[in-house]
N, C-alpha and C positions, 0 to 999 in steps of 0.2 A: 568294246570301244570305250576308252577312258574319256574323261571330260574333254570337251572340245578345246582346241588350242585358242580359238578366238573367244575371249571371255564374254563378249556380247552375244555371240551365237549360243554359248553354253547357257547364259541367263535366259535367252529367248526360249531355248528348248525346255529349260526347267519351268518357265512360266506357262508354256503350252501344256506341259505335262500336268501342271496344277489346275488346268481348266480355263486358263485365259484364252481370249480370242487371239488370233494371229496378229490383228492390228494392235490390240492393247499390249500384247506381249512384246511386239516390235518396239513400241514406244517406251515401255517400261525397261527394256533392255538397253536403252540409251540412244535409240535412233529417233529421228524426227518422225512424227506421226504421218503415216502414209497408208491409205486404204489398199494399195496394190502391192507394196513391197513386203509387208508382213506375210500375207498369204503366199506370195511367191517364195519367200525364204522358207516358209514352213513346208513347202513341197520338195525342197532339195533333198537329195539322198543323204547328205550329212546330217541334217536335222531329223529326218525320218528315222535313220538308224539310231541316233541318240535317243529319240523319243521311245523307240522300241526297247532300248536298253534300260531307260529310266522306268518304264512301265513294268518290265520283267523284274527289275530289282525291287520295286515296290511290292509286286505280287509275291515274290519270294519272302520278303520281310513280313508281309501280312500272314502268309502261311506259317512261317516260323513262330510268329507271335501267337497265332491261333493255336498251334500245336502246344506251345508252352502253357498257354492259359488253360487248355483242355487238360493237360497233364497235372497242373497245379490244382484244378478244380475237381478232378476225378476222385470219387470215393469208392474204394474197393470193398469187396466183401470182408477182407481182413480188417479194414478200417472200421466197418460197422460192427464186427465181432468185438474189436477192441473197445469201441464206445459202449457196447452193451455190457462188457465185463466191468468197465469203469462204473457204469450205472449200478450194476449188481453190487459192487464193493461199497459204493456210497449208500445204497439202500440198506444193505446189511448193517453198516455202521450206524445208520440213523434209526434202525429198528423198524424199517418199512418192509415187512415181509412180503406184502403183495407186490410191491414194486420190484423187489429182488426176484420174486418168482416170475414176474413178467419179463425181466431181463434174461433169466435162465431159459424161458420158453423161446425168446427171440434168438438167443444164441443157438438153441437147438434147431430152429428153423433155418437160420443162416448157414449152419454147418451141414444141414441135410439130415441130421439125426431125427428131427421131429418134422413130420409132414402134416400140415394143416389141411383138413378136408372139410368141405361143407356140402350139404345136399342142396341142389338147385331145384326149384319148382315148388309146387304146392305140397303141403303135408300129406304124406302117404302116396304121393304120385308114383313112387318107384317100388311100392310093396310087391307088385307083380313079379319083380326080379327074384324075390326071395322064394317064390312058388315054383320057379323053373326047376325041372329035374335035370339030370346029367345030360341026357340026349338033347333036351331043349337048349341047355347052355352051350353045347357044342354047335348046334344050329345057329344060335345067336352069335357066337364067336366067328363062325364062318360067313355071317351075313345072310343066312338062308332062312332065318325065322321071321315070319310075317308078324311083327310086333303088334300092329293094330288088330289083326285078326286074333292073336293070342289074348290081348287085353280084353277084347270084346267077348271072347269065350269065357274069360274069368268073371266078367260082370254078370253073364247069364247064369253061371254056376252059383255065384254068391248071392 
């Protein structure tokens, strides 16, 4: 539905869509203030249809704006790799070997060539894994090794 043919009705619908009360919108659309006429006009099919159209158009516009903003703000893996390369070049030119090496490591991580791993837990907490034989490793992989019982048995032996 295009804009309403009656300019005051169109203005009234726009004011309602912007959050005005029916009475205030009625008056601001050029009518004499009346506590009953504004709400009555707001309930008409013509105004309700126009309000739906206005709200849908605003929602579409907000979604398009949000999508554009998201696209513009997005930083891809390729962008990060490019930034790290720029830092590497700058660091090399400046004679900053450690910064250049940090950039190389970051590029390796971003490209998946270098995988950073770290042990979680207390020092030595996973030493028991190194003591597993082939059969025990298979049981562990199958979820059939009682880890607590195994660790307890290793404490008794040691």
